[in-house]
C-alpha positions in Angstrom: -136.1 7.8 -58.2 -138.3 4.5 -57.6 -136.4 5.1 -54.0 -137.0 8.1 -54.0 -140.5 8.2 -55.1 -141.3 5.4 -52.5 -140.0 7.3 -49.9 -141.6 10.6 -50.5 -144.8 8.4 -50.3 -143.9 6.7 -47.2 -143.7 10.5 -45.7 -146.8 11.5 -47.1 -148.7 8.5 -45.8 -147.1 9.1 -42.1 -147.8 12.5 -42.4 -151.4 11.4 -43.0 -151.7 9.3 -40.8 -150.2 11.4 -37.6 -153.1 14.4 -38.8 -155.7 12.3 -38.7 -154.6 10.6 -35.4 -154.0 14.0 -34.4 -157.8 15.0 -35.7 -159.1 11.8 -33.8 -157.1 12.6 -30.6 -158.4 16.1 -30.3 -162.4 14.8 -30.6 -161.6 12.4 -28.0 -160.2 14.7 -25.2 -163.5 17.1 -26.0 -165.7 14.1 -25.3 -164.1 13.3 -21.9 -163.6 17.1 -21.2 -167.4 17.6 -22.1 -168.4 14.8 -20.1 -166.5 15.6 -16.9 -167.2 19.4 -17.2 -163.9 20.3 -17.5 -161.7 23.0 -19.6 -158.6 21.4 -21.4 -155.1 22.8 -21.2 -154.5 25.5 -23.7 -151.4 24.6 -24.7 -150.2 20.4 -25.2 -152.7 19.0 -25.8 -151.5 15.9 -27.7 -148.0 14.7 -27.7 -146.3 13.0 -29.7 -143.4 10.7 -27.9 -142.6 8.5 -30.9 -143.5 7.8 -34.3 -146.3 5.5 -33.5 -146.9 6.8 -29.6 -149.2 9.5 -28.4 -150.2 11.1 -25.1 -153.5 12.8 -24.7 -153.7 15.7 -21.5 -157.2 15.5 -20.4 -156.7 17.7 -17.0 -159.5 14.9 -15.4 -159.7 11.5 -14.4 -160.6 9.2 -16.9 -163.0 6.4 -17.0 -161.3 3.5 -19.4 -165.1 1.9 -20.6 -166.3 5.5 -21.8 -162.2 6.1 -22.9 -162.4 2.8 -25.7 -165.5 4.1 -27.0 -164.5 7.3 -27.4 -161.1 6.2 -29.2 -162.7 3.6 -31.7 -165.9 5.7 -32.8 -162.7 8.7 -33.6 -160.6 6.6 -35.6 -163.7 5.4 -37.7 -164.9 8.6 -38.7 -161.2 9.6 -40.0 -161.1 5.9 -41.9 -158.3 4.4 -39.1 -158.6 0.7 -39.0 -155.1 0.6 -37.7 -154.8 -1.7 -34.6 -153.8 0.2 -31.5 -153.9 -0.2 -27.4 -153.8 2.3 -25.1 -153.1 2.8 -21.1 -154.3 5.3 -18.6 -152.0 7.1 -16.0 -152.8 6.7 -12.4 -152.2 9.6 -10.5 -152.1 7.6 -7.1 -149.7 5.0 -7.9 -148.2 7.4 -11.2 -148.1 4.2 -13.1 -149.5 3.8 -16.6 -152.8 0.6 -16.2 -152.9 -1.2 -19.1 -156.5 -0.8 -21.1 -156.5 -2.9 -23.7 -155.5 -3.9 -27.6 -158.0 -2.9 -30.5 -157.4 -5.1 -33.6 -158.9 -4.5 -36.7 -156.9 -6.8 -38.9 -156.4 -10.8 -39.2 -152.4 -10.3 -39.1 -151.1 -12.0 -35.8 -148.9 -9.5 -33.6 -146.6 -10.6 -31.2 -148.1 -10.3 -27.6 -144.5 -10.1 -25.7 -144.2 -6.7 -28.0 -147.9 -5.3 -26.4 -148.3 -3.3 -23.2 -145.0 -1.1 -23.3 -146.6 2.1 -22.7 -144.2 4.5 -21.0 -145.4 7.5 -18.6 -145.0 11.5 -19.7 -143.6 13.2 -16.5 -145.2 16.6 -17.8 -148.9 15.2 -18.0 -151.1 14.7 -14.8 -154.0 13.5 -16.1 -153.8 11.8 -19.3 -154.2 8.5 -21.3 -151.7 7.1 -24.1 -152.4 5.5 -27.5 -150.0 3.6 -29.4 -150.3 1.9 -32.5 -147.9 -1.3 -32.4 -148.7 -2.0 -36.4 -148.4 1.1 -37.8 -145.6 0.4 -40.2 -147.5 -2.7 -41.9 -150.8 -0.2 -41.8 -148.8 2.4 -43.8 -147.6 -0.3 -46.3 -151.1 -1.8 -46.9 -151.7 1.6 -47.8 -149.3 1.8 -50.3 -149.6 -1.3 -52.3 -149.4 -0.1 -55.4 -146.9 1.8 -54.6 -144.8 -1.2 -53.3 -146.2 -3.7 -56.2 -144.6 -1.3 -59.1 -141.3 -1.3 -57.0 -140.7 -4.6 -56.9 -142.0 -4.7 -60.4 -139.1 -2.2 -61.1 -136.5 -4.0 -59.1 -137.2 -7.6 -60.6 -137.3 -5.5 -64.5 -133.5 -4.2 -63.2 -132.8 -7.4 -62.4 -133.5 -9.2 -65.6 -132.1 -6.1 -67.4 -128.4 -6.4 -66.1 -129.0 -10.7 -66.2 -129.5 -9.6 -69.6 -127.0 -7.3 -70.0 -124.4 -9.9 -68.8 -125.8 -13.0 -70.6 -125.2 -10.2 -74.3 -122.0 -9.4 -73.3 -120.4 -12.8 -72.7 -122.6 -13.6 -76.1 -120.9 -11.0 -77.9 -117.1 -11.5 -76.2 -117.8 -15.7 -77.3 -118.6 -13.8 -80.9 -115.6 -12.0 -81.1 -113.1 -14.9 -80.0 -115.5 -17.4 -82.8 -114.6 -14.6 -85.3 -111.4 -13.8 -84.6 -110.7 -18.0 -84.8 -112.6 -18.2 -87.7 -110.7 -15.5 -89.5 -107.1 -16.7 -88.4 -108.0 -20.3 -89.1 -108.8 -19.5 -92.9 -106.0 -17.1 -93.3 -103.9 -19.8 -92.2 -105.1 -22.2 -94.8 -104.4 -20.3 -97.4 -100.7 -20.3 -97.6 -100.9 -24.5 -97.4 -104.1 -24.3 -99.9 -101.9 -22.0 -102.7 -99.1 -24.7 -102.1 -101.0 -27.8 -102.7 -102.2 -26.3 -105.9 -98.7 -25.9 -107.2 -98.0 -28.6 -106.7 -101.0 -30.4 -108.2 -100.6 -28.0 -111.5 -96.5 -29.0 -111.5 -97.8 -33.4 -111.5 -100.6 -32.7 -114.0 -98.0 -30.9 -116.3 -95.8 -33.8 -115.9 -95.7 -36.3 -118.9 -94.6 -38.9 -116.7 -97.9 -37.9 -114.6 -99.7 -37.6 -118.1 -98.7 -41.2 -119.1 -99.6 -43.0 -116.0 -103.5 -43.3 -115.4 -103.6 -43.8 -111.9 -101.4 -41.0 -110.7 -103.0 -38.5 -113.3 -106.4 -39.1 -111.8 -105.0 -38.9 -108.5 -103.4 -35.4 -109.2 -106.6 -34.0 -110.7 -108.4 -35.4 -107.3 -105.5 -33.4 -105.4 -106.6 -30.2 -107.4 -110.5 -30.4 -107.6 -110.7 -31.3 -103.3 -108.0 -28.6 -103.3 -110.2 -26.1 -104.9 -113.2 -27.0 -103.3 -111.5 -26.3 -100.1 -110.3 -23.1 -101.4 -114.0 -22.0 -102.3 -115.2 -22.8 -98.6 -112.5 -20.9 -97.4 -113.6 -17.7 -99.0 -116.7 -18.6 -98.6 -116.2 -18.0 -94.6 -113.7 -15.2 -95.1 -116.8 -13.0 -97.3 -119.2 -14.2 -94.1 -116.8 -13.1 -92.0 -116.4 -9.8 -93.6 -119.9 -9.1 -93.7 -120.6 -10.1 -90.3 -117.8 -6.8 -89.6 -119.8 -4.7 -91.8 -116.2 -3.7 -93.2 -117.1 -4.4 -96.6 -118.5 -2.3 -99.0 -120.4 -2.6 -102.1 -118.7 -1.8 -105.4 -121.6 -0.9 -107.3 -121.9 -0.7 -111.1 -123.8 -0.7 -113.7 -124.2 -4.5 -115.1 -126.2 -6.6 -117.2 -127.7 -9.4 -115.3 -128.4 -11.6 -118.4 -124.7 -11.2 -119.4 -123.5 -12.1 -115.7 -126.0 -15.0 -116.1 -124.8 -16.6 -119.5 -121.0 -16.3 -118.6 -121.9 -18.5 -115.1 -124.1 -20.5 -116.8 -120.7 -21.2 -119.7 -118.4 -21.4 -116.6 -120.7 -24.3 -115.0 -121.4 -26.2 -118.2 -118.9 -28.5 -118.1 -120.4 -29.7 -114.7 -123.7 -30.3 -115.6 -123.1 -32.4 -118.3 -120.9 -34.4 -116.0 -124.1 -35.1 -114.5 -126.3 -35.2 -117.4 -128.1 -32.2 -116.3 -130.1 -29.9 -118.3 -130.5 -25.9 -117.4 -132.7 -24.5 -119.2 -133.2 -20.3 -119.6 -136.4 -17.7 -120.4 -135.0 -14.6 -120.5 -137.4 -12.5 -121.0 -136.5 -9.2 -118.8 -136.6 -6.2 -121.4 -134.8 -3.9 -119.1 -131.7 -6.4 -117.1 -129.6 -3.6 -116.2 -128.4 -3.0 -112.8 -126.8 -0.9 -110.3 -124.6 -3.6 -108.4 -121.5 -5.0 -107.2 -120.5 -7.6 -109.9 -118.0 -9.7 -108.5 -121.1 -10.8 -105.3 -123.9 -10.8 -107.9 -121.6 -13.5 -109.5 -121.4 -14.9 -106.3 -124.9 -15.1 -106.0 -125.0 -17.3 -109.2 -122.7 -19.4 -108.5 -124.1 -20.3 -105.1 -127.7 -20.3 -106.4 -127.2 -22.8 -109.6 -124.2 -24.8 -107.2 -127.0 -25.5 -105.1 -129.4 -27.3 -107.3 -127.4 -28.9 -108.7 -126.4 -30.5 -105.2 -129.3 -31.1 -104.1 -131.4 -32.6 -106.8 -132.1 -36.7 -106.6 -130.9 -37.9 -109.8 -129.8 -35.5 -112.8 -130.4 -32.0 -112.2 -133.1 -30.2 -114.1 -132.2 -26.4 -113.4 -134.4 -23.7 -115.5 -133.6 -19.8 -115.1 -135.8 -17.2 -116.4 -136.1 -13.5 -116.0 -139.1 -11.0 -116.2 -139.8 -7.0 -115.3 -142.4 -5.9 -112.7 -142.4 -2.5 -112.9 -139.1 -0.5 -112.7 -137.5 -3.9 -110.9 -136.7 -7.4 -112.3 -137.5 -10.4 -110.8 -135.2 -13.5 -111.4 -135.9 -17.0 -110.9 -134.4 -19.8 -110.7 -136.0 -23.0 -109.8 -134.9 -27.1 -109.9 -136.5 -30.2 -109.1 -134.9 -31.1 -106.7 -135.0 -32.3 -103.0 -136.6 -29.9 -102.0 -137.6 -28.4 -98.3 -140.1 -28.7 -95.6 -142.4 -25.9 -94.7 -140.5 -26.2 -90.7 -137.0 -25.7 -92.3 -137.4 -22.8 -94.4 -137.3 -20.1 -92.4 -134.1 -21.1 -91.1 -132.0 -22.1 -93.8 -131.2 -18.4 -94.3 -129.1 -18.9 -90.7 -126.0 -19.4 -90.3 -124.4 -22.2 -90.6 -127.9 -23.9 -90.9 -128.0 -27.3 -92.6 -131.5 -29.1 -93.1 -131.5 -32.2 -91.0 -130.8 -35.1 -92.8 -130.3 -37.7 -90.1 -126.9 -39.9 -90.5 -126.8 -39.2 -93.9 -124.8 -36.2 -95.4 -124.4 -36.8 -99.3 -123.8 -33.4 -99.2 -120.9 -31.3 -98.0 -121.0 -28.1 -97.1 -120.8 -25.5 -94.1 -124.8 -23.7 -94.5 -123.1 -20.7 -95.4 -124.5 -20.3 -98.9 -127.8 -19.1 -98.4 -126.7 -16.8 -95.3 -124.6 -15.1 -97.7 -127.0 -14.9 -100.5 -129.1 -13.2 -98.1 -126.7 -11.1 -96.5 -125.9 -9.5 -100.2 -129.5 -9.2 -101.0 -130.0 -7.2 -97.9 -127.1 -4.9 -98.8 -128.6 -4.3 -102.3 -132.0 -3.8 -101.1 -133.4 -6.4 -103.0 -136.4 -8.7 -101.9 -135.4 -12.6 -101.8 -138.1 -15.1 -102.0 -137.9 -19.3 -101.6 -140.2 -21.6 -102.4 -140.3 -25.1 -101.8 -141.9 -28.4 -101.9 -140.3 -31.3 -100.5 -139.8 -34.0 -103.4 -140.9 -31.4 -105.9 -138.2 -28.8 -106.1 -137.3 -25.3 -105.2 -137.7 -22.0 -106.0 -135.8 -19.2 -105.2 -136.9 -15.4 -106.7 -134.7 -12.7 -106.1 -136.5 -8.8 -107.3 -133.8 -6.3 -108.5 -134.3 -2.3 -109.3 -133.2 -1.7 -112.3 -131.6 1.5 -113.8 -134.0 3.3 -116.5 -132.7 2.9 -120.0 
């Protein structure tokens, strides 16, 4: 469409140019006829030989000096500031006698292209006018169209390049997802086998009697469970990204799920001499939510509060009703997060830089998972944190009317 528009504009400008030239040359012919007191031929006064060359039949001798003056004057009246050259036909020698090249623009022109004004055998007394830089003149009158066309073509080129990059990234992303899915599914079998083997060891009387072997078996089971948890996280993220998971919403009591979660992590908190305080003041804690994913969110938040602490974890959990919603707040007095990293912590695989020290292990999937589940439930998630002070996670969840 843009090419058609430009070509159409070119044709219109060319027609306009031809009409202006025709009017100007007609005026010149009349002036010469008036000066020589002759009558112009009734037919074929002006003949267009090519796109930029015209011959004018005047039926009388032509004075070169007067012709140039009349040409310049007539073209100025038509606002034709195009460079031109002219020649006069000599009846005695039957040759074109070159006049001059009149230049308006500062654009340099190849002199080898000048002077080529061919004869026209059907006229006797005539002069020829040629516009050697007509194409450039027309382009200068189409600056807006040409500029918009160039911008459009650059835009199209950039769009095509962007689409190529996007499709390449999409293909690589699909390959990555397929690899992660295959890898994690392959891990499930040896993890299950290791778990069964560790349970057999721990139940053996001989292992129980040997403190060292019992400790090693416990470490194997503990690390196996940790590995299984990380694999499950990766699988959950893969399902989230493929949009093939569905929330199984049901009416659940947030306080009840919180208490169950706290009971299950109580042993780990106690082993680290930690403290969890609760202030569950919300009168309505009934939600329409996926119980499994909600439980995973609570586990992840509490697990982060435990892992990212300087000494013994100090965690406070509170709820309160705000309108027809309940606000869950999980706060800790851990290492905190700098402001420059807070906008990135919900990105997949992102972990706050800690230099060459990696005291806390993980894939950087916990908060990414939490963010996606909150978005799926249309819950509002907020993070407030200060380095060496602590972190506070706020989740606003719509309640079910009691």
